[in-house]
SELUM-680502 format. One record per residue (C-alpha): residue number from 0; z, y, x. Coordinates in pm, 1 decimal, padded with zeros to 6 digits. Layout:
<roros>
pos|pz|py|px
NUM|Z|Y|X
...
</roros>
This chain:
<roros>
pos|pz|py|px
0|00021.5|-00015.7|00005.7
1|-00097.0|00339.1|00119.4
2|00151.9|00624.6|00142.1
3|-00096.6|00878.9|00105.7
4|-00096.7|00920.9|-00287.7
5|00093.6|01229.4|-00386.2
6|00422.2|01059.1|-00418.0
7|00639.5|01375.6|-00367.9
8|00562.6|01525.5|-00723.3
9|00859.8|01705.4|-00845.1
10|01011.3|01512.1|-01149.8
11|01083.0|01852.1|-01302.4
12|00695.9|01932.8|-01291.2
13|00576.0|01596.4|-01404.6
14|00734.8|01315.1|-01641.9
15|00634.1|01067.2|-01685.8
16|00302.2|-00656.3|-02763.1
17|00157.0|-00930.1|-02824.9
18|00291.5|-01112.9|-02539.9
19|00139.2|-01302.4|-02283.6
20|00089.5|-01681.8|-02270.5
21|00444.2|-01798.1|-02170.2
22|00518.2|-01846.8|-01820.2
23|00787.3|-02110.3|-01738.2
24|01131.5|-01947.5|-01813.7
25|01245.9|-02067.9|-01485.3
26|00955.0|-01877.7|-01284.0
27|01028.7|-01549.6|-01165.7
28|00649.9|-01437.4|-01170.8
29|00451.0|-01366.0|-01478.4
30|00159.2|-01583.2|-01579.5
31|-00162.2|-01461.7|-01448.2
32|-00377.7|-01228.1|-01673.4
33|-00724.2|-01098.9|-01655.1
34|-00727.6|-00785.3|-01440.2
35|-00895.6|-00579.5|-01712.9
36|-00623.9|-00687.0|-01948.3
37|-00339.2|-00589.9|-01722.5
38|-00153.2|-00262.5|-01788.7
39|00103.8|-00323.3|-01516.5
40|00055.6|-00554.8|-01210.8
41|00293.7|-00582.0|-00924.0
42|00278.4|-00817.3|-00637.7
43|00517.1|-00878.2|-00349.6
44|00714.6|-00572.7|-00385.7
45|01035.5|-00503.7|-00194.8
46|01169.7|-00169.8|-00218.5
47|01458.5|-00011.3|-00003.3
48|01669.1|00279.5|-00094.6
49|01930.4|00447.3|00154.0
50|01844.5|00156.9|00380.2
51|01949.2|-00111.9|00119.1
52|01718.6|-00357.2|-00040.9
53|01718.5|-00279.9|-00407.0
54|01418.4|-00486.2|-00530.0
55|01324.5|-00827.8|-00395.6
56|00991.6|-00989.5|-00402.6
57|00893.0|-00867.2|-00745.3
58|00578.5|-01016.8|-00868.9
59|00508.9|-00915.9|-01251.2
60|00227.6|-00871.2|-01495.0
61|00236.7|-00705.1|-01837.3
62|-00072.7|-00731.2|-02057.5
63|-00211.4|-00467.8|-02292.2
64|-00032.3|-00441.8|-02634.6
65|00272.3|-00651.7|-02490.6
66|00612.3|-00550.3|-02603.3
67|00847.8|-00644.9|-02308.6
68|01193.7|-00619.1|-02255.2
69|01358.6|-00585.9|-01917.8
70|01735.6|-00693.5|-01940.5
71|02015.4|-00669.4|-01653.0
72|02351.5|-00567.3|-01590.0
73|02428.3|-00224.2|-01416.3
74|02313.2|-00249.6|-01065.1
75|02045.4|-00502.5|-01145.5
76|01749.8|-00294.4|-01036.4
77|01608.8|-00191.5|-01376.7
78|01592.7|00181.7|-01323.2
79|01464.3|00134.8|-00965.0
80|01172.0|-00066.7|-01104.8
81|01083.8|00199.7|-01354.0
82|01086.5|00450.8|-01065.5
83|00833.5|00232.7|-00890.7
84|00620.9|00209.7|-01191.6
85|00599.1|00591.3|-01220.2
86|00564.3|00647.0|-00838.5
87|00894.4|00806.5|-00783.8
88|01005.4|00524.6|-00547.1
89|00763.1|00323.4|-00314.4
90|00781.1|-00020.6|-00196.2
91|00727.5|-00136.6|00140.9
92|00381.2|-00139.8|00289.3
93|00190.4|-00465.1|00179.5
94|00301.7|-00456.5|-00190.6
95|00045.1|-00410.7|-00472.1
96|00142.0|-00173.1|-00772.6
97|-00116.2|-00118.4|-01044.4
98|-00051.6|00082.6|-01353.7
99|-00323.7|00124.9|-01627.8
100|-00580.9|-00019.1|-01393.7
101|-00523.2|00203.7|-01099.6
102|-00375.5|00113.0|-00766.8
103|-00096.5|00325.5|-00641.0
104|-00209.8|00491.7|-00302.6
105|-00575.0|00556.1|-00442.5
106|-00480.2|00778.8|-00748.4
107|-00324.2|01106.7|-00867.7
108|00010.5|01010.0|-00999.6
109|00060.2|01323.7|-01189.7
110|-00252.8|01261.7|-01387.6
111|-00159.5|00909.8|-01459.6
112|00176.8|00993.9|-01585.7
113|00009.4|01186.3|-01853.8
114|-00093.7|00852.6|-02003.5
115|00250.3|00719.2|-01987.8
116|00521.5|00817.3|-02226.1
117|00870.6|00775.8|-02051.3
118|01210.4|00811.0|-02224.5
119|01534.0|00786.2|-02003.5
120|01873.0|00922.3|-01977.6
121|01755.2|01003.7|-01605.7
122|01529.5|01292.7|-01757.1
123|01840.6|01465.3|-01888.2
124|01934.4|01618.4|-01549.5
125|01572.7|01766.9|-01543.3
126|01632.6|01897.3|-01889.9
127|01914.5|02113.0|-01765.7
128|01700.3|02385.2|-01563.0
129|01759.0|02759.5|-01513.9
130|01535.5|02828.9|-01815.7
131|01677.3|02746.5|-02183.4
132|01402.1|02522.2|-02316.1
133|01427.7|02467.7|-02688.1
134|01368.0|02134.8|-02864.1
135|01043.6|02257.4|-03001.8
136|00923.2|02362.5|-02627.6
137|01034.6|02048.6|-02484.9
138|00840.0|01850.5|-02754.1
139|00524.7|02065.6|-02691.1
140|00543.3|01992.5|-02331.8
141|00444.3|01623.0|-02375.8
142|00064.6|01658.6|-02340.1
143|00114.6|01844.1|-02000.3
144|00365.9|01584.4|-01878.7
145|00582.3|01877.6|-01775.2
146|00942.8|01939.1|-01820.7
147|00923.4|02258.0|-02021.9
148|00631.3|02441.5|-02176.4
149|00394.6|02679.0|-01946.4
150|00126.8|02778.1|-02181.5
151|00065.7|02876.9|-02522.8
152|00035.7|02567.0|-02751.8
153|-00247.2|02519.1|-03006.0
154|-00161.1|02543.3|-03385.4
155|-00267.9|02187.6|-03403.1
156|00012.2|02095.4|-03136.7
157|00272.9|02305.1|-03324.8
158|00201.0|02123.5|-03628.7
159|00239.2|01785.6|-03468.1
160|00546.6|01885.1|-03288.7
161|00720.5|01978.3|-03604.7
162|00608.8|01656.7|-03772.1
163|00751.6|01439.5|-03515.5
164|01062.3|01612.8|-03504.3
165|01090.9|01579.9|-03869.3
166|00984.8|01207.4|-03878.8
167|01305.7|01158.4|-03626.6
168|01541.4|01376.5|-03858.9
169|01558.6|01631.9|-03595.1
170|01401.6|01944.4|-03733.1
171|01732.7|02125.4|-03678.9
172|01683.9|02069.6|-03313.1
173|01361.7|02282.2|-03275.5
174|01510.1|02602.1|-03193.2
175|01818.7|02489.8|-03033.5
176|01843.0|02492.7|-02621.9
177|01806.3|02154.9|-02507.7
178|02106.3|02232.4|-02265.1
179|02339.6|02254.9|-02588.2
180|02251.5|01905.1|-02731.8
181|02437.0|01592.2|-02723.5
182|02302.0|01298.4|-02532.8
183|02166.9|01136.2|-02846.1
184|02011.3|01458.7|-02945.8
185|01823.1|01494.9|-02620.9
186|01685.4|01151.3|-02650.8
187|01528.6|01214.9|-02996.3
188|01353.3|01527.9|-02846.8
189|01247.4|01306.6|-02564.6
190|01089.5|01049.6|-02788.9
191|00911.4|01336.2|-03002.2
192|00805.8|01467.3|-02682.0
193|00653.6|01128.1|-02562.1
194|00456.6|01071.9|-02900.4
195|00296.6|01413.4|-02871.5
196|00005.2|01234.7|-02676.7
197|-00160.2|00914.1|-02727.7
198|00015.4|00712.1|-02459.7
199|-00134.5|00375.8|-02356.3
200|00217.6|00263.8|-02206.8
201|00573.3|00365.9|-02320.8
202|00877.9|00292.3|-02105.5
203|01208.5|00311.1|-02297.0
204|01472.1|00312.2|-02016.1
205|01793.1|00228.1|-02204.8
206|01715.6|00516.4|-02445.7
207|02037.3|00421.2|-02667.9
208|02291.9|00420.0|-02388.8
209|02474.8|00726.9|-02496.8
210|02421.6|00684.8|-02894.7
211|02687.2|00593.6|-03113.7
212|02626.6|00285.9|-03368.6
213|02440.0|00489.8|-03630.5
214|02233.1|00674.1|-03391.7
215|02142.2|00349.4|-03202.5
216|02041.0|00172.3|-03514.3
217|01833.8|00466.0|-03631.3
218|01659.7|00471.8|-03280.8
219|01595.6|00080.3|-03300.7
220|01439.2|00120.5|-03643.5
221|01234.9|00384.1|-03499.8
222|01111.6|00171.8|-03213.0
223|01036.0|-00114.1|-03463.1
224|00827.2|00113.6|-03658.6
225|00655.6|00229.7|-03365.2
226|00584.9|-00104.7|-03231.1
227|00456.7|-00230.7|-03567.7
228|00242.1|00075.7|-03615.6
229|00058.3|00089.1|-03286.3
230|-00055.1|-00258.5|-03186.0
231|-00244.4|-00103.6|-02902.9
232|00045.6|00048.5|-02739.9
233|00212.8|-00146.6|-02462.6
234|00584.1|-00102.9|-02480.5
235|00845.6|-00163.2|-02206.0
236|01213.3|-00156.6|-02313.9
237|01503.9|-00165.4|-02051.8
238|01848.3|-00245.6|-02149.3
239|02173.9|-00405.3|-02053.4
240|02257.7|-00498.9|-02428.2
241|02118.1|-00800.5|-02571.1
242|02187.0|-00686.2|-02915.2
243|01930.9|-00406.0|-02862.7
244|01651.0|-00640.2|-02787.3
245|01455.9|-00640.3|-03127.8
246|01241.6|-00923.5|-03254.6
247|00950.4|-00711.5|-03184.7
248|01009.3|-00766.4|-02806.9
249|00915.1|-01127.6|-02780.5
250|00866.5|-01164.8|-02407.9
251|01064.8|-01000.2|-02139.8
252|01247.2|-01082.1|-01821.5
253|01604.4|-01078.5|-01668.0
254|01679.3|-00883.1|-01350.9
255|01980.6|-00977.7|-01135.9
256|02054.4|-00817.4|-00818.9
257|01712.0|-00708.0|-00780.4
258|01550.0|-01033.1|-00840.8
259|01335.8|-01168.3|-01158.9
260|01557.0|-01464.7|-01223.6
261|01369.7|-01560.7|-01570.0
262|01048.8|-01445.9|-01718.3
263|00860.5|-01543.4|-02020.2
264|00897.5|-01569.6|-02415.0
265|01187.6|-01413.7|-02558.6
266|01346.1|-01755.0|-02673.7
267|01319.5|-01909.4|-02343.3
268|01460.7|-01602.1|-02163.2
269|01769.6|-01526.0|-02383.7
270|01950.9|-01831.3|-02361.9
271|02304.5|-01869.0|-02318.6
272|02260.8|-02036.0|-01975.6
273|02033.2|-01762.3|-01845.7
274|02264.4|-01475.5|-01979.6
275|02571.7|-01643.3|-01827.5
276|02396.7|-01624.7|-01510.2
277|02283.5|-01288.1|-01524.5
278|02605.6|-01113.7|-01651.2
279|02847.5|-01379.9|-01486.3
280|03033.7|-01398.6|-01816.6
281|03106.6|-01694.4|-02056.1
282|02838.1|-01564.6|-02316.6
283|02784.1|-01721.9|-02645.9
284|02488.4|-01604.5|-02865.9
285|02499.3|-01554.4|-03260.4
286|02158.9|-01527.4|-03401.6
287|02157.0|-01281.3|-03717.6
288|01930.3|-01330.8|-04022.9
289|01710.9|-01053.0|-03891.3
290|01637.5|-01216.0|-03564.1
291|01864.0|-00991.6|-03360.3
292|02117.3|-01171.9|-03087.5
293|02470.1|-01079.2|-03078.9
294|02717.3|-01175.9|-02800.8
295|03059.1|-01325.0|-02808.7
296|03254.0|-01389.5|-02492.9
297|03423.7|-01741.4|-02501.3
</roros>
């Protein structure tokens, strides 16, 4: 992998299924997919931060239209993997990272990020800038992949932003400074911002982590509706909570200490044995009538 691509983009200036045939659940690598059908392709990726290896030999593929979950405890490497997908962290030379058909090191990452909808609590630190951006301005910045609005939006964009905030029951946030919002309110604004474009890939990086029960359930219902209404959209959902993995996400992986320990179909991955290994707890699963899984510690 070449380091020559513009990998020093400021985060403040750019932000960034139908499941594949099942890979064996004890295999750390995804099943092969046709090159033109891959939205994400990672091969032999090792990534170091502050002299410590965070990701170990990551081999992973996601096909177009998949709804894929990434599950792991704190420190498993989930957020670092997302940073690598967005070009904010780079693996060692020799790795291959392709997103939306483009190999890193040969493309303009800022332009690529405009095709990716990224929602993450990590973005909150960039929302709190010297400029008091309102919820409306933050949503309208979506098409430019910027944090904040730096041009005059079109009437059509204004209309779409208002409609998206209304669909998330967040109309009251339009004129409020983002810095005064709760974490849950900021997540709603970020989701509306992400939907301002027609993204090809959506990455939901622990979006419910700061929400209370009511807020989390409303968010998950919104995600389920999004997954069902946009079959062409590839969605990656990162979480440490098993109960947040909706039935719509029927393929995925488990990360542990920077390694993929299981990859495949939902029912092959989300087993008590796999979860006990990942979280080092005596986990027992209870399946609800709606298909969601809940955990009990024996």
